[in-house]
N, C-alpha and C positions, 0 to 999 in steps of 0.2 A: 918539318921548315926549323930552321934555326931561329932562337929568339934573337931579337934585336934590343942590345944592353945598355948601350950609348948612344948620345947624340950623335954623335962623328958619325958610330955605323949606320945610322939611320940617312941622315946628310950624304953619305956615300950613295945609300940604293935611290935615294930619291928621282935623280935626274934621269934613271933608265927604268922607272915603274910605269907602266901606264895603268891607267884610270881603273882597270878592272882589279887592278893590284892593290888597289891602296886598303881597301877593306881588310885583309889577308895582312899585308902589312904592319895596319895597327892594332890588328890581334898578336902581333908578334913580340909587339913593345912591351919592355920589362925594364925600363928603365928607371932607375931609383928617382923618386920627387926630387933628392937632394943633387942630383946631377942636372936640372934644369935652373939652380939659384943662380947663374949668372944673369938667366933670363926672367927672374922672379922680382917684379916690380908691382907692388902695390900702392893704393892711395885710398883713402879714404872716403873721396865725395865719389868717385866712381872707379869701375870695373877699368883693367888697364889691356890696352893691346901691345904684346910685344913679341916683336919680327925676329926670329930664330933665324930665319934663312928664305931668300927672295931670289927667283928666277923670272925670266919671262913665261914660265909655265906652271909656277905653284909659288904659293907663300906660306913660309911654317909658322905659325903664332902662338903664342901660348897667352893666355888669357889668365888674368888673377882677378878674382873677386874678392872682398871684405863681404863678410856675413850682411844678406839681405840684397848685396848690389845684384842688377840685372839689365838687361838692353832694353832697347825698345823694341816693341816690333819689326821687323825687317824683311827684306828679299835679299837675293845676292847677285843683281844683275846679269843671269843669267848661268853663273858659274856655278861648279858644285863645291860641296862644304862637307867635310869629314869632321866630327868633335868626338874626341876621347877624354873622357873626365880621367885627371889624372889622382884627384884628391878630393874629398869634399861629397858634396851632393848638390845637382843642379837640376832643376825642372827644365823641362823644355813646354811648349805651347806652341801648336801649331793652330794657323789659322789660315781659313781659306775664303777667297770671297765669293759671293754667289755669281753663277754666270749672268743672269738676267739681272739681277738690282745692285748687284756690287757690293751687298752687304755683307760684312765680316760674320764669321761664325766660327768657334772656336772646334776642331775637328779632332783633335786628341791634347790629352797633356801627358807627358812621361816623364818621369824620376830616374835621372841615369846617375849612377853611384860609381866610385872608383873603377876603371877598368870597363867600363860600358861604352859604346859607341853608335853614336847617330850620324844619319845621313840626311843634308837638306839641298833642294835644287828649286827653283822657281818654278818650276812645273807640278811641285807637290805643294806649292803654299809659300805662305810668310810664318816666320816664327820668332818667338823671343827665348832669352836664356834667365834662369834668374837661380842664384844662391840660395836655396834652402836649408843648408847646413848649418849647423851652430856655430861652425868657425871659417876661416878662409878657404875658398876650394880655388882648383887650378885646372884649366879645361885645355887641351892640346887641337888646333885647327888646323885644317890642311885645305886650301882652298887651291882649287886648279880653275882656271887662271887667278893669277891675283886681281884682287877687288879695288877698284880706286875709290869709287862711293856706291850707294845702295839708296834705296828706297826706305823711309824710317816712315813709320806712323807717326803723326804728331796729332795729340790727342786736343790742342787747341782748336786747329783747322780741320778734324776730322777726318783727316785726307795723308795719303803717303807723299812726303817730299823729297827732294834728293839729298843725300847727306855726303859732304867728300870726308873720306875715311882717313885717318892718321894712325900713328902708332906711340905708343908712351917711350918706348926703348928699341933699340936696331941694334940687333947681333952683340946684346948686351948691353949696349950704352945708352943711358938715359937722353930722350931728347929734348 
C-alpha cells in the first residue's frame, strides 16, 4: 500500500474510505508534522480541537496539547473514533461502568507515542487522554460521524453531564 504523504492526499481519500479501511489508512500516514502547521493552535489553559475537515460522514481534528493538558473522562455519543499520535506522548485511560452498580473502574491505561493508533467507541467504555510528554503533543482524531456533544464526567457531581463540543479553529482559521 502506498504511503499518504500530504494532508491533501488524505482529504481526497477520506470520503471514499469505508470504516473498515480507517485503520489501514491511519497506518499509511507519513505526513510530516510540519505539514499540520496551518492547523496547529495551542493554548496555555487547555488543549485545542482544530477541525481540519468535516463532512456529514466524518470529522478530522488535530488536537494540540501543551505539557500536562488532558481531557475529562468522556464518551463518543455512539460514534467511532480513531486517534493517531503525531508528536509527543499521550496516555489513554479506559474506564468502564459496572453493569450492576454503575461504579466506574479503570479497565486499562496505555501510553501512546508518535505513530501509535488507538480506537474508541462507547461499546468499549469511556476514556480520557493526557499529554504525558515533557513537551507539546499533537494527535489526529477521526470521528465517524461528527460528534456535536458528548457525555463528560463531572467530578463535582460525580456523574456524567452532556457537553456541547466546539472547535478552536476550523480549516486553519481560529474561531
